[in-house]
C-alpha positions as CSV (number, residue, x, y, z in Angstrom):
1,M,-0.3,-0.5,0.1
2,L,1.1,3.4,-0.9
3,N,1.8,5.9,1.9
4,D,0.6,9.5,0.9
5,R,4.1,11.3,0.1
6,E,4.2,7.9,-2.4
7,R,0.7,8.5,-3.6
8,A,1.2,12.5,-3.9
9,A,4.2,11.6,-6.3
10,T,2.5,8.6,-8.1
11,V,-0.3,10.9,-9.0
12,E,1.6,13.8,-10.1
13,A,4.0,11.3,-12.0
14,A,0.5,10.1,-14.1
15,A,-0.8,14.1,-14.1
16,R,2.7,14.7,-16.4
17,L,2.6,11.5,-18.3
18,H,-0.9,12.6,-19.6
19,R,-0.3,16.0,-20.2
20,H,2.6,14.8,-22.8
21,L,0.0,12.5,-24.5
22,R,-2.1,14.6,-24.8
23,I,0.3,17.1,-26.4
24,D,0.9,13.5,-28.3
25,L,-2.8,13.4,-29.2
26,T,-2.5,16.8,-31.4
27,N,0.0,15.7,-34.0
28,L,-1.9,12.4,-34.8
29,S,-4.8,11.8,-37.0
30,P,-7.7,11.2,-35.1
31,A,-8.4,7.8,-37.3
32,S,-5.1,6.9,-36.9
33,E,-4.6,3.2,-34.5
34,D,-1.5,5.3,-32.6
35,Y,-4.5,8.2,-31.9
36,T,-6.8,5.4,-30.5
37,A,-3.9,3.4,-28.4
38,V,-2.9,6.8,-27.0
39,H,-5.8,8.3,-26.0
40,R,-7.1,4.7,-24.4
41,L,-3.7,5.3,-22.5
42,A,-4.6,9.0,-21.6
43,D,-8.0,7.5,-20.5
44,A,-6.4,4.8,-18.5
45,V,-4.5,7.4,-16.8
46,V,-7.6,9.3,-15.2
47,V,-9.4,6.1,-13.9
48,A,-5.9,5.6,-12.0
49,I,-6.0,8.8,-10.8
50,R,-9.7,8.2,-9.6
51,S,-8.9,5.5,-8.0
52,L,-5.5,6.3,-6.4
53,T,-7.6,9.5,-5.1
54,G,-11.0,9.2,-5.0
55,E,-11.4,12.1,-6.9
56,D,-11.2,13.5,-10.4
57,P,-7.8,14.7,-11.6
58,E,-7.2,18.2,-10.8
59,W,-7.6,19.6,-14.8
60,M,-11.5,17.3,-15.2
61,R,-12.3,19.8,-11.5
62,P,-14.8,22.3,-12.1
63,A,-13.6,25.9,-11.8
64,P,-14.7,27.8,-8.8
65,A,-17.7,29.5,-10.0
66,H,-15.6,33.3,-10.0
67,L,-13.2,32.1,-12.9
68,L,-16.1,31.0,-15.1
69,P,-17.6,33.3,-17.8
70,A,-20.6,34.9,-17.4
71,S,-23.8,33.9,-18.7
72,A,-24.6,34.9,-21.9
73,E,-27.8,36.7,-20.6
74,K,-25.2,38.7,-18.2
75,A,-23.0,38.9,-21.2
76,E,-25.1,40.9,-23.7
77,A,-26.6,43.3,-20.5
78,D,-22.9,44.2,-19.3
79,V,-22.6,45.3,-23.3
80,A,-26.2,47.0,-23.3
81,G,-25.2,49.2,-20.3
82,A,-21.5,50.4,-21.8
83,F,-23.1,51.9,-24.8
84,S,-26.1,54.1,-25.9
85,P,-29.6,52.3,-27.7
86,G,-28.0,53.9,-30.6
87,E,-24.9,52.1,-30.8
88,Q,-26.8,49.4,-29.3
89,G,-28.9,49.0,-32.8
90,A,-25.5,49.9,-34.8
91,L,-24.1,46.9,-32.8
92,R,-27.0,44.5,-33.9
93,R,-27.1,45.4,-37.4
94,Q,-23.6,44.8,-38.0
95,A,-23.7,41.8,-36.0
96,S,-26.6,40.3,-38.7
């Protein structure tokens, strides 16, 4: 059984491997057998990290709410408040 330090080191090594594999995937054709094999290996790393920690890997966890983008409605309201009604109309016409 791994102690806490060994478990943390193993998870960090697995995370480094996963980052490397994801980079490799960008250089491979999705139709290739190599892509499929590397993708399966990357997925296996995720499963192993979940097994070791009982949690999703850090890169799969939801971002804190203060880091998430604003909703489309809020973004539109923010933009609307920044422009006069005439400017808003001109922007809508340009977007159409």
